N, C-alpha and C positions, 0 to 999 in steps of 0.2 A: 715244343720249341717256340721261341718268341719270333713272331713274324718280322722279317727284315725291314719292311717299311715302318713298322711300329718302332723298332729299335732306332732307325735313322731319324724318324720324327722326334723321338725322345731326345736324342742328342741335339737336334736343331733347337729344341726348346729348353735345353739345359738340364735334362734329367737322364739318369742312367740306371740300369737294373743291377741288382745284386741278389744272389741266392741266400736265403736265411737258413738257419740250422735245421729247420723243419722241411727244407726243400722248396718252400714258397719263394716266388720272385717278388721283390719289392723294388720300388723306384725311389731314387734319391736325387736331391738337388741341394747340396750344402750351401749354407750362407753363414759366413763368407765362403767363397770358392777359391781353391788354390790353382795357381797357374805358374808356369816357369817362363818368365819373359825371355823370349828367344834372343833379344839383343843384349841381355844382361846375364846370360848363363855364365856361372862361375865354375871354372875348372880348378879344383883343388890341386895342390902340389903333388899329392900322391897319385892322382889321376894323370897328371902331366908325365910323371915318371913311367907309369904303366903304358901310356900311349907311345912314349919313346922306345920302349922295349919291343913294340910291334909283335907281340906274341899272339894276337888274335886276328882272325880273318872275319870281316863283317859281311854278312849276307842279309838280304831283304827277302822275306816271303818264301824261303825255301823249306821251312818246317813250322808253319804257322800253328797247326793243331798241337804239335809236340811242345811248342813254347807255351801254349795255354795249359797243357797238362802239367808241365813242369811248374808253372806259376801256381797251380792248384795244390801242389804237394807241400802243404804247410799245415800246421796244427789247426789254425783257424783260417777258413777260406770262404769266399763268396762265389767261388767258381765251381759250379757243379756240372753234371753231364748236360743239363739243359742249356746252361750258359755256353759251354764248349760247343755244343751242336749249333746254337744260334749264331755265335760269332764265326764259326767255321763257314756257315752259310754266307754271312756278310763278307767273309774273306773271298769266297768263291765269286761273289758279285763285285769284288774289287774295292770294298769299303773298309775292310779290316786288314791290318798289316802287322807283320812282325819284323823286328830288327834283331839279328842274332849274332852272337859272338861265338866263333868256332875256334877250337884249338886242337891241333893234331887230328883233324877229321871228326872231332866230337863236338856236339853242342855244349858249350861251356856256360852260356848265359844268354839272356835276351829279354825282350819286352814285346808287348803287343798293345794295339789300340785301334781306334777308328778314325778315319780321315773323311771329312766332309768339307768341300771347298778349301779354304785356307786355314782350317782348324784341324788339329790332331788331338784326340782325346786319349791320353795314356791310361791304360787299364791296370796293368800289373807287370812286374818284372821278377826275374829269378837269376840265380847264379849257382854254379857248382864249383867254379874256379874264381879265386879272388880277382876282383875288379872287372869280371866279365860283364856284369849288368851295367856297371858304370861306363864301360867302353861302349856298350850298346846305346846307352842314353846319350852320350856325347855324339855318337854317329847319327842318332835320330835328330838331335838338334842341328847338326851340320847339314843333314839332308833337308830338314824343314826350311832352314835358312836359304839353301841353294834353290829351293822351289818356291820361295817367297811366301811361305805360310806366315800367318800373323798371330796364331794362338796355339799354345801348348797347354792344355787343360790337364791338371794332375789330381783334380777332385779335392783332396785334402793335403795339407802340409804335414809331412812326416819329418823326423830328424834327418833321415836319409836324404830327402829331397831338399831340405833347408840348406844343406851344404852346397847345393848347386845354385841357390838363389831363388827357390820357390817362395812365392808370396801369396797372401790372401787378399782378395778384393771383395767388396760388397756385391750382393746379387745384382743390383741395378747396373753397376759398372760391368760386371761379368756378362750380363745379357746384352748390353750394348756392344761389347767386344765380340761376343759370340755371333750376334746377328750380322755384323760387318764381315766376320771371318768366313762364315758358312756360305755367304753369297759371293765369295771370290771365285773366279775361274781357275782353280789350281788342281793339280793331280799329284798324288803321292808317287805313283810310278807311271811310266809311259804306257 
């Protein structure tokens, strides 16, 4: 298991761990780095329609480890048992969180990440029901805005994240924003 303080210090310095195919843990700091600007988050029309249907219940931190396990259920994953155990420990200490979309009493989708100060580091998301992960992402953005967070780190831009306005910024700019954000007195939950 990765020590919780090592994990937190890594995030404060702009690095994060991923499990490799051989099980080894390596640390990454992409340059450029992807972020989702909280004040410019784009809600696609299809997501607006899904929100209006109100077919999902949003919960925070009710099934953290299960969200991680579901995120790991893909052909290629960087989430192994050591990563799950390490982040579950971070969750127990109040630093890792999940935003979950529930439908008819079942976990339909969600995401997890790490919160330090006014920064949230999104790690992974999944869905079993169409739009469930998108609804969770929108709920995360609204939650971060309401709590005055200033940074939503997505590590890399994917086509999925690009539709919401994810951008890449050079490492010096990222580190500047990171330093300001992690030193803010914010909490993800009470």
